N, C-alpha and C positions, 0 to 999 in steps of 0.2 A: 808347488807339487805338480809335476808333469804326469799326465795320463793320456791314453789314446785307446780307441776301439781298434781291435786288430783286424787284419784282412780276413782272417779265418772267421771272425764273428760275422763279417759282412757276407761272406760266402755262405755261411750256414743260414743266415736269413734268407737269402735267395733260394737256397736249396730247400728250406722248409716249405716255402710256397710251391716250388716245383713238385716236391713230394705230395703236397696236399692235392694238387691237380691230378698227379698220377694215381692217387688213391681215390679218385672219382669225385672230388669236389667239383662243382660246376662253375666256371668263369665265363662271363659274358661281357662283350664290348658293347657299349651303348653310344648312340649318337643322339643328341638332343638339342633343345632350345631353338625351335623354329622361330619363336617370337623374338623380335630384336631387343638389343640392349636399349637403354634410354637414348644413347647416341652411338650407333654402330660405327661411326667413323672416328671415335675417340676411345682409346683403350683405357683411359683413366675412369671412364664410366662403367667399365666391366666389373663384375663382382670379383674381388681378390680372393682366390681360394685360400681358406683358413683351416679347412679340415674339420669344420664344426658339424655337429648332427643336423643342425638347421639347414646348412648348405647341401649336406648329403641327401636329405629329404627332398630338397628342391631339384637336385640333379635327377633323382629317381622320377619325380613327377614330370620332368622336362622331356623325358625320352620320347623320340619319335621313331626309333629303329634299334633293334637289339639282336645280336647274333652271338651264338656260343663259340668259344675258342676251343678247338680241338686239342686235346691233351698231347697229341703226337706233334702239334705245331709249336707248342711252347718250347722255347729253347734258351739256353744260356748264350750270352752274346758279348762281344767286346766291340769298341769303336773300331771301324774299319780303317786301316792305314795301307794305302796302296804302295807297293815298291816302286821306286823311281831312281833310275840312274842319275847321278849328280846330286843326290841328297845325302845327308849325313844322319846316322841312326845312333841311338844309345846302345849300350850292350846290356844283355840280361844279367841281373844280379839279385839273388834272392834276399840280400840284405839292404836293397835300395828300392822302396816302392816307387820312387820317382822315375825309374827306368820304364814305367808304363805310360808316362805322360810326356807331351812335347815340351821342350823348353826352347823358346825362340825359334831358330831354324833347325834345331836338333830334334829329330823325330824319335818316337818310342822305339823300343828294342825289338819290334816285330813288324812284319809287312806281309800284304797279300799280293800274290802274283798268280794270274791265271786261275784264280779260285783256291790255290794252295796257300797255306799259312806257314810262314817262316819265322824262326826265332834267331836273332842275332846273339850268339853266345860267346864270341870272342872278336876283339878288334885291338889292333896295336895302338900304343899311345899316340903314334903319329898318323893314324888313319883319319882322313877327312871325309870328303864326299865319295860315295861309292861309284866305281867305274865299271863293275862287272855285274852280271845278273846271276842270282842264285841258281844252283842246279836243280831245276824243276823235277828232273827224273831221279834224283837221289832217293835212296831209301829213307823212310822216316827214322830220324835219330840214329842213322848209321855211322856218321862221321864222328870220330872219337877226339881228334886233336889237330891243331894246326890252323892258322889263318890263311886266307888267300894271299899269295905273295905279291899279287898285283895291287890291290887296294887295301889290304890289312884287315878285311872283315871275314868272318866265318859265319855262315848261315846254316841252320838245320831245319829241314822241313819237318814240321810236327803234326800237320794235318793235310790230307790230300783234298782235292776238290770234289770227290765222290759225294753225291747228295747235296752239293752246293751249286756247282755250275754244270755238273754232268750226273748222269743217272736219273732214276725216278724213285720217289718224288724229289723235286728240287726244293731246297729249304725255302720256306716263305719269309724267313728272317733276313736272309742275304739281300743286301741293298748297297746303295752308294754310301750309307752311313754306318751299317752294322754288319758284323761277321759272326755267324753262329759257331759256337763250340759244342761239340758233341760229347755226350757221356762216354767215358772209357770202357773198354771191354774188361770185365773183371779179371785181375791177375795179369794183365798185359804188360810186357816188358819190351824194351828195345835194346839195341847194341850198346847204348850209352849208360845202361843200368849200372850203378855202383862205380862210375868213373868220375875222377877228377877232371874237370874241363880246362880250368886255367887257374892261375894264382895271380890275384889282383893286388897291385900296390896302389893304395888309395890316396896317398898324400905325395906331393912333389917338394916338400920342404925338408926331407930327412937329410942327415948329414953324418959323416963318420963311418961310412960303409965301404967295404972292400969287395970286389968281385970274388965270389966263392963257388967252388964246385961241390957237388955231393951235399947240398943242403938237405936235411932229413925231414921228411914229411910225417907227421904224427897223426893217426886217426884209427878208425875201426876197420880199415880195409886191409889188403894184402900188405905185409911188411916188405920194406926194402925199396920202396919208391922214393927217388931222390929228384932234386931240382938244382938248377944253377942260378945263382944270384948275379946281377950285373949292376955295377955302380959306376958313376961317371962324374967328371969334374973334379977340381981340386978339393971341393968340400965333401966329396963321397956320397952323392945323392943316390939312393937306391932306386933304379929306374925299372927293373923288371926282374921276375923270378920265373923261369921256364922249366917245364918238366924235362928230365934227361931222357933222351931217346934210348939210352942203353937199358934203363929200367922201365920203359913205358908198358911193357908186357905185364908188369905187376900192378898196373892200374885198374884194380878190380874190387868190388865189394865194400865200397866206401859209402857211408851216409853222412859223415862229418870228418873234418881234418883241420890241422893247423900247422904252423911253422913257429918253432921257438925263435924268438929274436936273437937269443944268445948263440944259436947255431950258425949265424952269418958273421963272418969275420969283420972286424973294425971296432971302433971305439963307441960308435952310435951315440953321438952327441944329441942329435935329434932323431928319436925313434921312428921307423917307418910303420905305417898302418897296413897290415897284410891280411888278406882275406883268401882263403882257399875255397874256390867255387866248385861244388860237387854237383853233378847232374841230379835232377829231381828223382824221387823214388820211382823206380821202374824205368828210368831213362827218359829222354826227350820224346814226346809223343805218346807216352803210355797214359798220362792222365793230364790233359791240358786244363781240366777244371781246377786242378790243384795248383797249377803253375800260373795261369793267366789271371787277370783281374776280372774274374767271372761273378762280380756282384751286380751284373746287369742280367735282367730277365726279360725276354721279349714275348709278347703276346700279339700274334698277327691274325688278321682275318680280313675278309673282302666283302663289301657290300655292293652289289650290283644287280639287285633282283628286279623283277618285272612289274611289281606294283602291289596294290593294296590287298591285304588278306589273302595273298596267294600262298597257301600252305604247302604247296608242291614246289615252291621255288627254293632250290638248294643253294642258290647263291646269296641269299641274305635279303630279307624283306626290306623294302624301301618305298617311299613315295616317288614313283617315276611317271605319274600321269600328267598329261598336259593341264595347265592351269593350276598346278600346285606350286607352293613355295618350297623348294628342296634344299635351301641352305640350312646349315646348323651351326652352333656356336659352342657346344660342349661335347667333349669326348670322355667316356668314363669306362671303368672296369668294375663289375659287380660280381661278387662271389655269392653262390648259392641263393639265387632269387627264387620266389614262388610263382606258381602259374595257375591259372584258372582252368586248365585242362590237364588231364592225368598224364598224358604222354606228349609234352612239347617237343617240337623239332629243334633244329639248330638255329633257325631264324624265328623270331618272336615278334608278333604284333604288339605294339605298345600304345597306340592311339585308341581312344574310345570312339564308338560310331553310334549314330542315331539317324533316324528318318525325320525329315522336316517336311512341312507342307506350306505351299505358298499359292497365292492367287494372282500375283504379278511379279515380274522379275525382280524388282527392287526389294522384295521381301525374302529372297533366298539369302542364306548365310554368305558372307563375303570372305573369300581366302585372305588371310592376313588380318581379318577383323575379329570381332568377338560376338558371342552370345551372352546376354546379360540377364540376370535374374532381376526382374523389376522390383522385387521387394527387398532382397538382401544386397543387391547391386554386385554380387559376386559374378565374375566373368570367366569364360573359358575361351581359349584361343583356337580360332578355326584354321586348321592345317590344309584341309582339302575339302572341296564340294563336288560330289558326283551329281551333276545336274540331271543326267539321264535317268538315274535311279533314286533321285531325291535323298541321297545320303550325305551326311556331314561327318567328317572326321576331325577330331579336336583333342586337346590336352588341357589340363589345368595345373597350376603351380603357384608357389609363393611369390614368384619374382615380379618382373616389371609390370606396369599398367594395373597394379593392385589386383592381380589374379590371386585367387585363393584355392585352397585344396578342396573346394566344394563342387562336386560333379553335378551334371544335369539331372533332372527328374522330368518325368512327363509333365508337360505344361506349355505355356506361352512365354517366349523370350524375346527381348529386344534384340534387333539385329544392328550391330554397330559396325562402322567402317574402321580401317586400321588407325584412323585418327580419333575414334571414339565417338563419331557422329552417328546418331540414330537415323536409320532409313526405313524403319517399320518394325513388324513383329512377325514371328513364325512360331508354329506349333511343333514341339518336339515330342517324339514317341519312339517306341522300339529301341531303346538304348541297349547297346551291346558292349559289355566290358572287353578290354584287350586281353590277350593271353597273359601278358605279364601282370602279376598282382602288384598294383602300385604301391610303392613305399617298402618293398620287401628286398632282402639281400643286403650284404655288406658292401658299401662303396669303398673299394680299395684305393682308387685313383680317379681324379677328374681334372680336367683342364678346361678353363674358359678362354675363348679366343675370338678374334674377329670373325665375321660370318664367312663360311666356306660355301661358295655359291655353286650350285650343281645344275646339271640338265639331265634329261631322261637317259641319255646314252652314257653317262659318266659313271665309272665304278669308283668306289671308295676303298682304297687299299690302305688299311689302318695297321700301324705297328706301334703298340704301346711298349716302350721299354722303360722299366722301372729300376732305378739304381738304388741299391741298399747300402 
């Protein structure tokens, strides 16, 4: 028994998350796991994401930075395919989902040129590599019929570069890998609305056909549109069916159409597979979300803030102080977390902070090391030490080095090196919880990876793209 999840179902899942954000659910991107894997150089030792609640909680505890994703920045996206002369492209076919994916050297049925998005809506059976550039200045969806006589391709511009490479603001999703698809204007239509674009002959093994004029097209559009069938060879292979220019003015108001095999002359020993391709509802460019494979949803944000507990830093809080370990190994997306203050900003502190005391340098907490409870042996990981103000910033988690979800309390703790060697003790006081309430929110996505090493001048341009 054959079964499949439809493209519509996948798009609806992406849209439900998008609508959730637009209806003011809060989504935050988090960076975490300053503490190393057991072996940072061996990916086999990294935790394999399994989506369990245990791992999700560990991700929440590992956070070292968190920033809100603005709902105006969340966009649908498709993989970016750049137009290139000398490449071969597929042709758009609503009955063939494979037209969106590359096959060998054959690229998908769309391409990006100068920030504009083009859809290949027609190509001759003999068309190979492209040798001409699409008309960037053409009106969106304006061309109604006919391939380029030079290379056999026909492109329609379906989205302009406005808000992508020109204008303000520029889409934060646009990158070397991703291209944003904008929501349509309600009720928008283009010149191709209701038009038959082409008639595709899908198989090459038909036989018994004869070239025929005035093949009748059946459908819900304007009556009287006809086409011409072309057959070749001694066996009568049906090679093409083209719209008749005499009746092309009647090509309006279609949502579906077909051609009766019996209306084409011949004995039809092996029947041809014929599909009448009708422009999408509203025409090309009217609703690209409905046409393109928009089951990708992109969440972009940038971390390049100035440092610890800087609540006025609109660029995203991060540890950027000298002496800190700024690498991270986890990226996550969290929905509707809770906070310890009533009006959190877009950037959220996630590390706990405490005051330490010391009588000699070797008793100060060590960045990359631990503070250990002498009784329970529970440890917290030291992310940063502010020696001028005697502040230590840390996190605790389930993960490596037997860290536990036990926070510090006022008292005396063993000071351990990154290798777990004790160098003395220190007294901890004035513990301050982070703005993020540890363990809250739904972890929608997380990725474990090799350490991403940073420096204080480095910005983190994060784009999480989820495929549904």
